[in-house]
Steps between C-alpha positions, in 0.01 A plus 500: 500500500383359834186651661701626796732690266196657336363593839840655593501702180141614560582604858799699383309668221219589744744639750685706233167638375392574852815696564451690167138587589572592860796721404299673228199560732741644763706709266241586240485405134316168511396382154276214396778262383601337828140485609395329184798264513414397859131463413597269209723289733223470755244396233752253344556334840135474582473791740272749316312754698271801434814717489682281248188475286460881499856549396478241219167627375571869483723675260812622677448840336166528674652465849542821689777565755250444774385169335862386480569589861181319622570194290870495594418513872237231456744276313767544763243405763393189305858371470575582867773746411680677776803715457832370613745694721706561188196679338398680815796544746284703735315184587804410711461795733234340728710178517806690589312686770372162637857360492603796725243386749631146499857620526417713804353189668811300411726773638292519823573131549873569479550338165737671259535467129349654195162440342442632150242484233604357169323434171725233350539440125462127545141533636294476189186619692670833577435475868682680778694293750668572833853407540676486832873523574629149577152352432419183328580481121214262450275696264205275569490621858517871411157672518361661189334827565197632320474863407128499566541343846797655685371355823635173365850629582398557859336165535713268290862623521533506879426126515777426256731742672417345838625160385804652333594713807451205749725265288770753400534730798374290789251783586157387614296756308122457460312709245189669601187314396136583518409135568 
């Protein structure tokens, strides 16, 4: 097996364990198994930490629910885990509200067409995208939107929409900019 294949498998395993831990923390019922599995992976790949050492040195039966929650949150933080829109659909709400602001600006400029928020299956990162009616189909030019920074919709999408509107409708629309 090539090293990149091992790294892909590791990333997939870490992601799956992160989802299991996050879901169990959110819904209740976290047990030590996914925590210990993740700690073992981290140690195996040379990324030990005080949290992984604690998990690997203590007996699972000694860990209280509070210990599991503390260690689970710490492990999620260490791997940089953040829930996807599929796990937490409410994360889309601020982005949808921001999209309404952009759409009002577009309408005020006399440009018609539909803007909508999508979370496509083909995006392996689970990001939200904005899709415009009649817009470019070039995925590389579509802005990815972060659930933690909905302002990115307001600052990034209008620039892409500006180019699309100018070329497709002939309208000269300029997005608002703080610069």
